[in-house]
MIMAR-921948 format. One record per residue (C-alpha): x negated, y, z. Coordinates in steps of 0.001 Angstrom, whole numbers, plus 500000, padded with zeros to 6 digits. Last residue first. Example, Ala and Ser with C-alpha at 12.3 -4.5 7.8 and 13.67 -1.06 7.14 Angstrom:
<rs>
486330498940507140;487700495500507800;
</rs>
This chain:
<rs>
843733233718536571;845875230778535524;847489230893532056;844165231544530409;844463234125527607;844686233538523867;843679230103522640;840945231001520149;843377230613517263;845680233054519010;842834235561519323;841999235227515641;845617235661514536;846124238682516800;842957240331515482;844009239728511873;847438241252512532;845861244377514020;843407244759511166;846261244359508671;848394246939510471;845505249401510533;844926248899506831;848590249410506030;848741252692507955;851945252704509964;855315254329509403;857925254046512156;860189251002512100;863710251569510689;866740250856512849;870223251263511348;871652247942512529;869922248293515902;871405251759516401;874897250605515393;874728247686517818;873639249975520646;876373252471519826;879049249792520069;877640248543523366;877497252084524772;881175252563523931;881937249324525762;879866250449528759;881819253716528881;885314252277528787;887383252161525574;891059253014526169;891977252008522583;892320255363520819;895747256046522316;894239255631525776;891507258214525151;893974260685523648;896357260229526573;893601260424529184;892148263693527921;889167263772525588;885640264288526916;884287260836526049;880682260445527198;878421258297525037;877002260755522454;877138263931524503;876728267498523167;874985269861525587;876251273393525195;875704276507523062;874450274859519872;877528274879517625;879236277630519614;876549280271519099;877556282763516405;881256282048516886;880955282694520611;879468286201520260;881885286926517401;884755286216519781;887265283627518598;887007281255521532;886239284089523985;889749284992525092;891799288173525200;893801290098527829;891143291364530248;888680292639527636;887431290653524663;885287293500523277;883931294552526683;882984290964527548;881232290659524191;879415293942524905;878255292639528301;876971289392526792;874327288718529470;872741286245527057;872543288804524254;870728291254526536;868353288602527804;869094286667530991;868078283101530083;869179280354532508;870175277575530093;867837279105527505;864802277829529403;865528274169528700;865186271902531759;868914271188532074;868921270115528417;866186267595529145;868134266365532161;871246265947530014;869167264012527484;868016261714530264;871632261156531346;872695260112527845;869582257945527668;870810256166530786;874036255142529064;872100253747526094;869772251725528297;872685250603530504;874324249119527435;871035247472526439;870707245873529888;867472244794531575;867928242620534649;865691241657537603;864555245214538299;866690245860541371;869719244308539711;869716246730536732;867260248867534705;868004250027531134;866579253532530842;864221255501533095;862371252397534297;859325254576535080;859482258356535405;856084259962534749;855395263509535948;857398263596539187;857872267053540702;859765265701543711;863063267420542830;863213266010539317;862136262494540249;864518262359543238;867281263529540884;866368260617538646;866691258193541558;870039259681542580;871172259442538958;870132255795538854;872069255075542046;875098256963540709;874885255185537360;874532251620538584;877225252109541207;879643253351538535;879099250263536377;876313248989534157;876159245526535775;874258244085538765;873733247293540734;870502247626542745;869421250749540890;866223252407539754;864846255483538038;861183255372539031;858313257502540350;854894258522538993;852924261500540279;849889263400539011;847172263917541653;845828267055543364;845725265549546869;848183268049548372;850213267872545149;850483264095545600;851476264697549237;854462266825548232;855431264267545620;855200261520548237;857592263441550489;860013263990547601;859918260310546724;860471259293550352;863382261736550573;865121260362547502;864530256741548518;865952257438551987;869092258934550468;869456255718548462;868896255242544741;867613251769545424;868249249011547943;866172245840548195;867949242816549716;867158241946553347;870795240940553905;872113243104556737;869117245465556867;869669246371553231;866124247225552274;864487250595551875;862709252589549202;859128253549548543;858155253031544930;855692255876544595;852911256143542071;849618257991542218;848077258951538904;844686258343537329;842624259596534405;838882258884534833;837035261876536278;834253259925537955;834028256370536623;833216253713539249;833607255936542312;836742257466540819;838228253996540330;837471252977543921;838990256182545325;842121255535543258;842409252076544829;842183253467548375;844580256283547493;847358253844546596;847206251703549721;846857254683552060;849652256553550304;852060253630550596;851286253135554283;851867256829555043;855057256809552962;856436253810554883;855525255345558245;857121258681557368;860209256910556016;860710254902559200;861343251151558900;857631250467558591;856540248805555351;856926245441553618;860349244729555146;861997247655556969;860878250211554424;860247248621551053;856782249543549794;855797248906546199;852420250636545928;851965252299542537;848484253020541139;848721254487537636;845571253909535589;844679255802532427;842036254712529945;838507256073530262;836839252829529200;835508252147532698;838916253087534085;840690250476531981;838375247669533060;838519248755536704;842321248807536658;842408245358535099;840147243887537778;842134245660540498;845286244055539114;843713240632538743;842257240295542275;844998241530544576;845256244761546539;846441244438550138;847648246569553064;851337245663553375;852198245594550633;850632243852547670;849433246891545756;850858247587542339;849019248358539111;850103250384536099;847934250279533000;847390252947530407;847066253736526736;845178256177524457;843228257902527242;840437260200526023;837042259885524330;837127256133524940;839066255315521790;836990257697519699;833788256016520866;835172252542520155;836093253726516649;839754254435516049;842180253096513435;845209253788515624;846466250204515583;842888248979515984;842313250928519215;845614249826520718;844827246234519773;841403246488521417;842836247914524628;845555245279524644;843067242460524127;840776243697526924;843672243856529363;845052240442528457;841646238757528364;840521240037531755;843565238911533707;847007240177534620;846594243943534534;849593244473532258;848663246813529437;850769249813528401;851776251620525234;852188255270524213;854648255696521338;854503254696517677;857045251921518039;857998248781516079;854379248231515004;852465248755518256;855193247180520387;855576244209518083;851831243523518098;851799244162521829;854427241505522468;852923238867520192;849462239263521697;850711239576525294;852712236362524912;849705234369523704;848739232432526834;852134233023528443;853933230932525779;856738232890524098;860285231773525037;859987233667528322;860189237022526572;860025239288529658;862355242252529205;861369245862528590;857782244572528471;855736247279530146;855793250896529071;856843252250525680;856460255918526652;858439259015525649;862054257892525840;864164261015525216;863628260637521471;865643257430521459;864906255191518495;861521253882519585;862730252584522937;865947251276521386;863884249353518842;861645248071521633;864741246891523484;865811244917520419;862358243345520122;862450242069523714;865978240720523161;864719238633520236;861639237555522183;863651236143525071;864779237220528518;866671234705530593;870472235096530526;873151237348532017;876315238072530030;876610237268526335;878938239933524929;878729242692527519;874967242523527826;872512241204530369;868786240447530084;866557238610532538;862897238548533600;862808242331534139;859341243810533352;859781247426532238;862723249728531598;861671252484529218;859451255350530324;860438259036530673;857927261905530691;858098265003532915;855744267925532327;855370270665534950;851631270232535405;850666266612535005;850778263977532275;850848265244528690;852352262681526309;851185262446522696;853919261379520261;852706263663517451;849344261899517822;850879258742516299;848543255917517352;849117256930520982;847587259915522847;847995260009526638;847126263502527890;845549264429531216;846388266431534330;845092267021537837;841878265208536970;840350262949539650;836906263877540965;838292265628544065;839985262343544976;836559260719545379;835266263420547694;838519263288549662;838195259556550230;834518259690551159;835083262509553672;838099260732555158;836247257589556096;836540254224554408;837504250742555545;837527247680553313;838640244259554507;837814241428552095;834977240004554159;833947242937556305;833297246028554177;832585249409555733;832220251979552947;828806253186551797;829511253397548065;827538250204547473;829833248402549919;832857249767548073;831451248462544796;830744245036546299;834290244853547696;835730245797544318;833672243102542596;834838240500545124;838533241213544467;840989240404547258;840746243996548492;842290244111551966;842845247685553115;841486249119556347;842779249316559908;840686252116561472;839357254132558524;842053253638555888;845014253504558274;843640256460560238;843180258430557020;846782257758556037;848009258938559431;845888262083559099;847440262909555732;850940262274557057;850267264533560037;848779267267557828;851777267221555531;854096267397558546;852196270386559942;852580272184556615;856304271390556903;857582268391554983;860840268404553024;859222269964549957;861679270164547072;859718270949543944;860110274398542375;862267274092539302;861380274545535645;860583270877534906;859000270771531476;860604268332529080;858434266443526590;860184266833523248;861518264652520463;864719266042518982;868077265793520764;870444263131519518;873168262619516950;874016258970516697;873795255942514407;871106257195512047;869172260182513337;871490263190513137;870171266236514901;870794267597518316;872133270783519831;875822270043519505;877714269078516344;880439267936518662;882616264845518975;880248262543520864;878479261606517657;879491258042516886;882823258046518684;883678261427517174;882906260194513659;885195257216514161;887962259498515395;887558261830512417;887609258922509960;890817257676511544;890994254376513390;
</rs>
């Protein structure tokens, strides 16, 4: 392999718009702002019908809250509570939603990595929660701590990943009682990005909040002055919220930390087979929990999530990146704007390996995020098998797509200034020349277009002569180079020591109960 060829494989072959950061050249850290008007498939009458359907579900059918504290709070708020069934009227719901902020900012231990949520901003989150990992060399296997750490390194390395969400793969070789302590210690030291707490019991949520506070060197008052981390909770569709997730959401809300409420509704299985029915159910489940949080702490940062897709009616298996998923996400985005709430969606795929299916389903999901006005895109890099597999190759391939989206969002791609219109350059080249050597091109060629780091733009003969390396293989090589070059971000020594001491003390005390 020639030096030039090796350099091309590492960088994508162009100096591009990025900057060198170890193994590859990538775009600098930025939070993209979506310039496009959201796609709104619903007419004003359709919005009103969906809203009214959600209100009917909440007032006539109700939501089961399997959390006694939540039921007591709803009862105190004047809602109708019978056992675990909670029903609320539209006036109460809308009054509570009016308290929720339209936008907020998540500020991690490195304030330069702060993530605004709302407006036109769009933040990307790493893959979160798969129990298995797959790569080209070892195939599919249960997640372990070594793989967990590697995904965190990828999460930190790529500037297009803005949030270190849930565990990028579940490290099953760490005992559940202390897993959250080991995982968050690594997350807070290997990354300096926004982190997340699983709402799986009091100890886990409280420990993560305290570890986040210690890692940033904040007083309790400083920690609660604005959101420094978040939790994401899911309803148990249809029509239920469980005990630990609502408990965790309440704990975060009371300390002014962000809560994303994301019903997981699969049309045809856990929700009606029609998209309107599935979205109505999803909204009712999500809004009920948000109303509870706003009753407890008015103005606490919240977002509504959507995970409405469909199942394969032949097998019952979840399907992702489908036309129905795109429309459901767009519909939910339209309703989120109606309610004045930030929106979370996901980049997901049912494919089992990082192949063409994986990428077109992920791209469909990402296009749904763009066109719906999504603010936080979960699972944006690395997701396979409907969330059962995390893949480092897929992570790298997805980051290529995320960078393309960021480039798409940049204002200069549609600028119409005098230099952009280039009339004088057109005059100078005329009908018989070309623009390669034009002064206008020479002044701009290095940064004019997106420069890929995984894609290979050579012709077939050049690609074949260089070994005929397919995309996933190129991604594997880049992944290994990134991990070999990785350097953790700087961290105050005193903060690290306080964090390590807390972890040691909590481990000595037994960590968290393994049964909630």
